[in-house]
Backbone as CSV, one residue per row, in Angstrom:
resi,resn,N_x,N_y,N_z,CA_x,CA_y,CA_z,C_x,C_y,C_z
1,UNK,-6.937,19.243,10.225,-5.851,20.199,10.169,-4.851,19.769,9.108
2,UNK,-4.415,20.688,8.264,-3.426,20.406,7.230,-2.053,20.831,7.725
3,UNK,-1.035,20.072,7.351,0.328,20.369,7.724,1.148,20.574,6.468
4,UNK,2.148,21.398,6.563,3.061,21.594,5.437,4.422,21.042,5.813
5,UNK,5.100,20.493,4.845,6.440,19.973,5.058,7.413,20.903,4.352
6,UNK,8.418,21.358,5.076,9.419,22.239,4.497,10.499,21.384,3.863
7,UNK,10.777,21.663,2.576,11.782,20.906,1.838,12.918,21.815,1.417
8,UNK,14.087,21.225,1.251,15.207,21.930,0.655,14.973,22.029,-0.844
9,UNK,15.805,22.806,-1.520,15.675,22.981,-2.973,15.775,21.645,-3.717
10,UNK,16.550,20.684,-3.178,16.710,19.394,-3.860,15.593,18.404,-3.528
11,UNK,14.586,18.840,-2.760,13.450,17.976,-2.449,13.603,17.167,-1.179
12,UNK,14.759,17.200,-0.533,14.957,16.448,0.699,14.539,17.284,1.898
13,UNK,14.421,16.636,3.035,14.070,17.316,4.264,15.192,17.117,5.270
14,UNK,15.423,18.117,6.076,16.435,18.008,7.118,16.037,16.900,8.092
15,UNK,16.950,15.990,8.343,16.713,14.935,9.311,15.805,13.809,8.838
16,UNK,15.368,13.849,7.594,14.477,12.808,7.093,15.311,11.638,6.594
17,UNK,15.408,10.596,7.409,16.159,9.414,6.994,15.359,8.172,7.346
18,UNK,15.648,7.117,6.616,14.903,5.878,6.788,15.763,4.750,6.252
19,UNK,15.558,3.572,6.776,16.155,2.366,6.209,15.061,1.567,5.517
20,UNK,15.497,0.686,4.637,14.561,-0.219,3.987,15.166,-1.613,4.048
21,UNK,14.311,-2.634,3.993,14.838,-3.994,4.066,14.865,-4.686,2.714
22,UNK,13.957,-4.281,1.792,13.918,-4.991,0.516,13.163,-4.175,-0.520
23,UNK,13.546,-4.377,-1.770,12.801,-3.861,-2.910,12.493,-5.062,-3.793
24,UNK,11.211,-5.251,-4.104,10.813,-6.331,-5.013,10.307,-5.705,-6.299
25,UNK,10.923,-6.087,-7.403,10.409,-5.664,-8.696,9.604,-6.825,-9.266
26,UNK,8.649,-6.523,-10.084,7.756,-7.546,-10.650,7.013,-8.316,-9.561
27,UNK,6.540,-7.605,-8.541,5.785,-8.174,-7.430,4.306,-8.230,-7.825
28,UNK,3.679,-9.380,-7.656,2.260,-9.515,-7.978,1.410,-9.812,-6.745
29,UNK,2.012,-9.788,-5.557,1.288,-10.151,-4.342,0.798,-8.957,-3.535
30,UNK,1.347,-7.774,-3.769,1.101,-6.641,-2.876,0.422,-5.475,-3.574
31,UNK,-0.683,-5.768,-4.220,-1.441,-4.761,-4.938,-1.815,-5.288,-6.302
32,UNK,-2.665,-4.532,-6.979,-3.188,-4.980,-8.265,-2.139,-4.835,-9.368
33,UNK,-2.014,-5.878,-10.173,-1.089,-5.859,-11.300,0.346,-6.146,-10.884
34,UNK,1.258,-5.867,-11.787,2.686,-6.066,-11.540,3.238,-4.771,-10.960
35,UNK,4.010,-4.872,-9.878,4.393,-3.692,-9.128,5.849,-3.743,-8.690
36,UNK,6.350,-2.594,-8.286,7.589,-2.532,-7.516,7.175,-2.274,-6.080
37,UNK,7.686,-3.077,-5.149,7.321,-2.943,-3.738,8.542,-2.576,-2.911
38,UNK,8.366,-1.555,-2.083,9.402,-1.081,-1.171,9.004,-1.453,0.249
39,UNK,9.835,-2.273,0.890,9.607,-2.685,2.273,10.481,-1.810,3.170
40,UNK,9.845,-0.901,3.903,10.588,0.017,4.764,10.874,-0.643,6.107
41,UNK,11.848,-0.101,6.813,12.191,-0.592,8.153,11.589,0.326,9.210
42,UNK,11.234,-0.279,10.323,10.691,0.458,11.451,9.202,0.263,11.594
43,UNK,8.792,-0.291,12.748,7.372,-0.485,13.023,7.164,-0.629,14.521
44,UNK,6.247,0.163,15.066,5.927,0.069,16.491,4.656,-0.734,16.750
45,UNK,3.995,-1.222,15.696,2.752,-1.979,15.883,2.993,-3.371,16.466
46,UNK,4.059,-4.043,16.034,4.444,-5.361,16.550,3.277,-6.349,16.574
47,UNK,2.642,-6.527,15.427,1.519,-7.467,15.329,1.975,-8.893,15.632
48,UNK,1.143,-9.620,16.369,1.443,-11.016,16.670,1.486,-11.813,15.369
49,UNK,2.540,-12.603,15.190,2.798,-13.396,13.990,2.978,-12.535,12.738
50,UNK,3.570,-11.372,12.930,3.939,-10.509,11.801,4.784,-11.324,10.830
51,UNK,4.575,-11.133,9.522,5.328,-11.927,8.555,6.743,-11.407,8.346
52,UNK,7.073,-10.240,8.897,8.435,-9.707,8.773,8.853,-8.989,10.054
53,UNK,8.948,-9.671,11.183,9.273,-8.985,12.443,10.653,-8.318,12.449
54,UNK,11.547,-8.738,11.575,12.849,-8.092,11.509,12.721,-6.625,11.106
55,UNK,11.623,-6.280,10.424,11.436,-4.900,9.967,10.922,-3.975,11.069
56,UNK,10.674,-4.497,12.273,10.280,-3.629,13.379,11.411,-2.673,13.746
57,UNK,12.639,-3.116,13.566,13.835,-2.350,13.926,14.068,-1.245,12.888
58,UNK,14.058,0.006,13.334,14.273,1.138,12.421,15.668,1.106,11.790
59,UNK,16.617,0.444,12.427,17.983,0.374,11.909,18.233,-0.821,10.998
60,UNK,17.233,-1.675,10.818,17.395,-2.872,9.994,17.540,-2.491,8.526
61,UNK,18.344,-3.245,7.799,18.449,-3.072,6.355,19.474,-2.042,5.945
62,UNK,19.160,-1.345,4.869,20.094,-0.398,4.254,19.493,0.999,4.245
63,UNK,20.326,2.027,4.190,19.807,3.397,4.117,19.036,3.643,2.816
64,UNK,17.951,4.365,2.947,17.129,4.758,1.802,17.699,6.059,1.248
65,UNK,18.471,5.938,0.185,19.220,7.067,-0.374,18.604,7.549,-1.679
66,UNK,19.115,8.650,-2.181,18.673,9.173,-3.482,18.930,8.137,-4.587
67,UNK,20.031,7.397,-4.482,20.343,6.357,-5.465,19.314,5.229,-5.428
68,UNK,18.853,4.888,-4.232,17.808,3.863,-4.105,16.502,4.381,-4.708
69,UNK,16.178,5.644,-4.426,14.997,6.252,-5.039,15.072,6.167,-6.565
70,UNK,16.246,6.521,-7.113,16.432,6.482,-8.574,16.224,5.071,-9.118
71,UNK,16.749,4.079,-8.390,16.595,2.678,-8.803,15.113,2.292,-8.855
72,UNK,14.353,2.695,-7.848,12.921,2.368,-7.816,12.189,3.067,-8.955
73,UNK,12.498,4.329,-9.176,11.839,5.067,-10.258,12.136,4.423,-11.606
74,UNK,13.369,3.989,-11.818,13.699,3.281,-13.077,12.890,1.993,-13.197
75,UNK,12.714,1.282,-12.077,11.983,0.010,-12.119,10.500,0.199,-12.429
76,UNK,9.983,1.403,-12.222,8.574,1.697,-12.487,8.307,2.067,-13.939
77,UNK,9.348,2.286,-14.726,9.193,2.797,-16.087,8.558,1.837,-17.089
78,UNK,8.831,0.529,-17.051,8.248,-0.354,-18.073,6.719,-0.266,-18.102
79,UNK,6.166,-0.410,-19.282,4.722,-0.289,-19.471,3.932,-1.304,-18.644
80,UNK,4.512,-2.471,-18.378,3.779,-3.535,-17.684,3.776,-3.378,-16.167
81,UNK,4.491,-2.391,-15.640,4.487,-2.146,-14.199,3.333,-1.203,-13.883
82,UNK,2.400,-1.665,-13.042,1.224,-0.869,-12.699,1.524,0.249,-11.716
83,UNK,2.490,0.019,-10.823,2.763,1.063,-9.850,3.676,0.616,-8.736
84,UNK,3.688,1.423,-7.687,4.541,1.264,-6.511,3.695,0.846,-5.321
85,UNK,4.227,-0.057,-4.500,3.596,-0.420,-3.240,4.578,-0.145,-2.111
86,UNK,4.088,0.495,-1.048,4.861,0.748,0.170,4.336,-0.164,1.265
87,UNK,5.232,-0.870,1.917,4.870,-1.702,3.045,6.094,-1.883,3.916
88,UNK,6.058,-2.769,4.855,7.227,-2.810,5.734,7.234,-3.991,6.654
89,UNK,7.708,-3.559,7.795,7.769,-2.284,8.501,6.465,-1.517,8.393
90,UNK,6.581,-0.228,8.665,5.404,0.636,8.691,5.678,1.963,7.999
91,UNK,5.139,2.141,6.787,5.343,3.399,6.077,4.816,4.625,6.830
92,UNK,3.774,4.451,7.659,3.198,5.595,8.362,3.780,5.829,9.748
93,UNK,4.916,5.204,10.063,5.671,5.678,11.227,6.057,7.124,10.909
94,UNK,5.936,8.060,11.848,6.233,9.460,11.529,7.602,9.675,10.873
95,UNK,8.635,9.029,11.345,9.963,9.201,10.742,9.975,8.697,9.298
96,UNK,9.265,7.617,9.033,9.210,7.083,7.669,8.386,7.987,6.751
97,UNK,7.314,8.559,7.263,6.528,9.495,6.451,7.402,10.647,5.966
98,UNK,8.222,11.175,6.849,9.065,12.323,6.500,10.074,11.971,5.413
99,UNK,10.540,10.733,5.403,11.480,10.302,4.361,10.761,9.936,3.069
100,UNK,9.566,9.369,3.178,8.839,8.916,1.992,8.162,10.049,1.231
101,UNK,7.766,11.095,1.916,6.998,12.153,1.271,7.706,12.765,0.061
102,UNK,8.954,13.212,0.164,9.599,13.767,-1.032,9.800,12.717,-2.127
103,UNK,10.023,11.469,-1.737,10.161,10.394,-2.709,8.854,10.189,-3.481
104,UNK,7.732,10.205,-2.785,6.441,10.020,-3.464,6.170,11.160,-4.444
105,UNK,6.580,12.366,-4.102,6.458,13.478,-5.057,7.300,13.197,-6.303
106,UNK,8.491,12.658,-6.117,9.345,12.302,-7.263,8.676,11.231,-8.127
107,UNK,8.102,10.219,-7.488,7.425,9.142,-8.230,6.276,9.718,-9.042
108,UNK,5.465,10.560,-8.434,4.332,11.155,-9.153,4.809,11.961,-10.370
109,UNK,5.907,12.700,-10.200,6.420,13.523,-11.300,7.044,12.676,-12.407
110,UNK,7.777,11.637,-12.029,8.526,10.834,-13.006,7.698,9.713,-13.625
111,UNK,6.631,9.319,-12.968,5.879,8.137,-13.405,4.375,8.415,-13.476
112,UNK,3.973,9.371,-14.296,2.532,9.638,-14.399,1.815,8.386,-14.914
113,UNK,0.640,8.175,-14.404,-0.128,7.005,-14.826,0.109,5.773,-13.975
114,UNK,1.127,5.794,-13.131,1.367,4.664,-12.218,0.623,4.948,-10.915
115,UNK,0.095,3.897,-10.274,-0.605,4.114,-9.014,0.281,3.743,-7.831
116,UNK,-0.109,4.229,-6.671,0.649,3.982,-5.442,-0.279,3.335,-4.423
117,UNK,0.136,2.173,-3.954,-0.548,1.461,-2.871,0.315,1.562,-1.618
118,UNK,-0.339,1.533,-0.459,0.392,1.536,0.809,-0.329,0.635,1.799
119,UNK,0.448,-0.199,2.480,-0.064,-1.051,3.554,0.355,-0.435,4.884
120,UNK,-0.603,-0.283,5.802,-0.315,0.279,7.116,-1.090,-0.464,8.187
121,UNK,-0.491,-0.601,9.340,-1.184,-1.169,10.483,-2.090,-0.154,11.164
122,UNK,-1.895,1.118,10.874,-2.748,2.161,11.430,-4.030,2.256,10.616
123,UNK,-5.115,2.700,11.233,-6.366,2.858,10.506,-6.511,4.306,10.046
124,UNK,-7.126,4.467,8.880,-7.290,5.799,8.303,-8.128,6.684,9.216
125,UNK,-9.325,6.226,9.558,-10.236,7.052,10.338,-9.939,7.019,11.840
126,UNK,-9.293,5.980,12.312,-9.027,5.869,13.741,-7.724,6.491,14.192
127,UNK,-6.727,6.575,13.287,-5.421,7.083,13.701,-4.843,8.127,12.746
128,UNK,-4.837,7.830,11.456,-4.166,8.738,10.518,-4.890,10.074,10.388
129,UNK,-6.213,10.082,10.543,-6.970,11.335,10.521,-7.125,11.946,11.902
130,UNK,-6.720,11.254,12.944,-7.002,11.664,14.321,-5.897,12.566,14.865
131,UNK,-6.194,13.867,15.027,-5.211,14.771,15.615,-4.779,14.248,16.978
132,UNK,-3.479,14.293,17.235,-2.934,13.846,18.504,-2.600,12.364,18.557
133,UNK,-2.966,11.594,17.530,-2.624,10.170,17.532,-1.142,10.014,17.197
134,UNK,-0.576,8.889,17.594,0.859,8.667,17.394,1.323,8.838,15.950
135,UNK,0.676,8.218,14.951,1.258,8.301,13.602,1.027,9.634,12.904
136,UNK,0.065,10.415,13.350,-0.265,11.662,12.648,0.809,12.714,12.905
137,UNK,1.364,13.229,11.826,2.406,14.252,11.933,2.223,15.257,10.797
138,UNK,3.164,16.157,10.656,3.067,17.211,9.635,3.080,16.671,8.215
139,UNK,3.484,15.430,8.010,3.564,14.847,6.669,2.352,13.996,6.294
140,UNK,1.513,13.639,7.260,0.467,12.628,7.037,-0.518,12.989,5.938
141,UNK,-1.116,14.175,6.011,-2.146,14.528,5.026,-1.573,14.581,3.614
142,UNK,-0.393,15.146,3.482,0.216,15.246,2.156,0.582,13.866,1.621
143,UNK,1.092,13.007,2.502,1.426,11.644,2.070,0.166,10.897,1.638
144,UNK,-0.910,11.033,2.401,-2.162,10.381,2.014,-2.632,10.867,0.654
145,UNK,-2.455,12.151,0.367,-2.923,12.704,-0.906,-2.175,12.137,-2.106
146,UNK,-1.024,11.509,-1.871,-0.219,10.949,-2.953,-0.447,9.449,-3.140
147,UNK,-1.264,8.841,-2.290,-1.531,7.401,-2.306,-2.896,7.152,-2.934
148,UNK,-2.979,6.159,-3.797,-4.248,5.797,-4.444,-5.053,4.804,-3.620
149,UNK,-4.376,3.775,-3.109,-5.055,2.707,-2.369,-4.304,2.460,-1.075
150,UNK,-5.049,2.437,0.027,-4.485,2.196,1.353,-5.102,0.921,1.910
151,UNK,-4.255,-0.031,2.288,-4.713,-1.221,2.999,-4.410,-0.948,4.461
152,UNK,-5.461,-0.765,5.274,-5.236,-0.324,6.650,-5.647,-1.372,7.671
153,UNK,-5.104,-1.224,8.876,-5.434,-2.090,9.999,-4.324,-3.063,10.330
154,UNK,-4.119,-3.261,11.614,-3.111,-4.203,12.073,-3.510,-5.628,11.689
155,UNK,-2.506,-6.449,11.464,-2.775,-7.873,11.268,-3.209,-8.443,12.608
156,UNK,-4.351,-9.139,12.624,-4.877,-9.759,13.845,-4.922,-11.263,13.618
157,UNK,-4.085,-11.974,14.357,-3.953,-13.424,14.188,-5.309,-14.131,14.280
158,UNK,-6.163,-13.746,15.229,-7.460,-14.405,15.419,-8.409,-14.187,14.235
159,UNK,-8.120,-13.189,13.411,-8.971,-12.883,12.261,-8.308,-13.264,10.938
160,UNK,-7.265,-14.080,11.011,-6.536,-14.489,9.808,-7.489,-15.164,8.822
161,UNK,-7.340,-14.771,7.546,-8.180,-15.346,6.498,-7.375,-15.346,5.199
162,UNK,-6.889,-16.528,4.814,-6.024,-16.603,3.629,-6.795,-16.438,2.318
163,UNK,-8.106,-16.386,2.374,-8.892,-16.200,1.157,-9.049,-14.722,0.778
164,UNK,-8.651,-13.817,1.648,-8.820,-12.385,1.384,-7.801,-11.888,0.371
165,UNK,-8.240,-11.050,-0.506,-7.366,-10.443,-1.508,-6.568,-9.300,-0.880
166,UNK,-5.256,-9.361,-0.966,-4.334,-8.314,-0.514,-4.396,-8.034,0.986
167,UNK,-4.947,-8.932,1.785,-5.038,-8.729,3.228,-4.758,-10.036,3.942
168,UNK,-4.332,-9.928,5.185,-4.063,-11.125,5.966,-5.138,-11.443,6.981
169,UNK,-5.871,-10.413,7.443,-6.930,-10.636,8.430,-8.156,-9.801,8.064
170,UNK,-9.315,-10.272,8.509,-10.585,-9.710,8.045,-10.874,-8.301,8.557
171,UNK,-10.154,-7.819,9.543,-10.340,-6.443,10.011,-9.705,-5.419,9.074
172,UNK,-8.801,-5.861,8.221,-8.095,-4.941,7.332,-8.997,-4.538,6.166
173,UNK,-8.824,-3.280,5.722,-9.681,-2.742,4.667,-8.819,-2.264,3.499
174,UNK,-9.382,-2.336,2.296,-8.733,-1.794,1.102,-9.504,-0.524,0.753
175,UNK,-8.832,0.616,0.852,-9.497,1.921,0.816,-9.106,2.712,-0.434
176,UNK,-10.095,3.302,-1.072,-9.882,4.250,-2.156,-9.568,5.589,-1.485
177,UNK,-8.304,5.994,-1.525,-7.883,7.158,-0.751,-8.467,8.455,-1.312
178,UNK,-8.427,8.666,-2.610,-8.934,9.922,-3.176,-10.408,10.137,-2.824
179,UNK,-11.220,9.095,-2.986,-12.641,9.224,-2.635,-12.826,9.447,-1.136
180,UNK,-12.035,8.756,-0.336,-12.138,8.904,1.121,-11.746,10.307,1.560
181,UNK,-10.692,10.862,0.967,-10.283,12.225,1.321,-11.341,13.232,0.890
182,UNK,-11.924,13.036,-0.285,-12.936,13.971,-0.787,-14.181,13.986,0.095
183,UNK,-14.574,12.822,0.598,-15.798,12.717,1.397,-15.537,12.715,2.899
184,UNK,-14.275,12.649,3.285,-13.835,12.516,4.680,-14.602,11.397,5.400
185,UNK,-14.688,10.287,4.701,-15.192,9.043,5.269,-14.532,7.911,4.495
186,UNK,-14.437,6.771,5.114,-13.766,5.645,4.471,-14.626,5.112,3.332
187,UNK,-14.049,5.113,2.127,-14.692,4.554,0.940,-13.826,3.374,0.496
188,UNK,-14.398,2.197,0.486,-13.639,1.005,0.128,-13.345,0.978,-1.369
189,UNK,-12.169,0.469,-1.684,-11.723,0.304,-3.062,-12.436,-0.888,-3.657
190,UNK,-12.878,-0.740,-4.873,-13.587,-1.834,-5.523,-12.720,-2.562,-6.522
191,UNK,-11.745,-1.900,-7.127,-10.815,-2.573,-8.019,-11.480,-3.254,-9.197
192,UNK,-10.649,-3.943,-9.956,-11.156,-4.656,-11.131,-11.874,-5.938,-10.755
193,UNK,-11.360,-6.625,-9.734,-11.946,-7.893,-9.303,-12.025,-7.900,-7.782
194,UNK,-13.011,-7.224,-7.196,-13.072,-7.113,-5.731,-13.166,-8.457,-5.022
């Protein structure tokens, strides 16, 4: 099922608000190449030994404003920045999706050629595509369509593996979102150096 998000003329949505805890520019740990990473606030997954448990609180950090969006878009402009990474907290919390969706449209318009990565504790095929699941809302399909690479799955302490690229535990997957949406099955991302 596809959902539509109603936006105001300025691209914002009524009631769409979110906090963020940090913005890292020139980040090389959270996706391929040099990136700007946005750490959002709010997460209901509460993974054991989460590396940022302070971000579970939706009120933690600072408000995600139009000025913050502008700052991130400016940080994406240099030629050596490969793209944007969303992590947290949990970008696919329904309230966060509603705030991020218009921002991702702005990024796509202002920064053609940059890619978007997203880290989520929810699984693509188990939750984000599943009607009636907690994270799935009117913004989910559209938000997924704006993401290039999705790292999905909760961090599982018993499956911790520090040798994995861009993941903390072996249950997590790096997914090529465009191919997965086209085939409606999970297609793993192969990247430059898998």
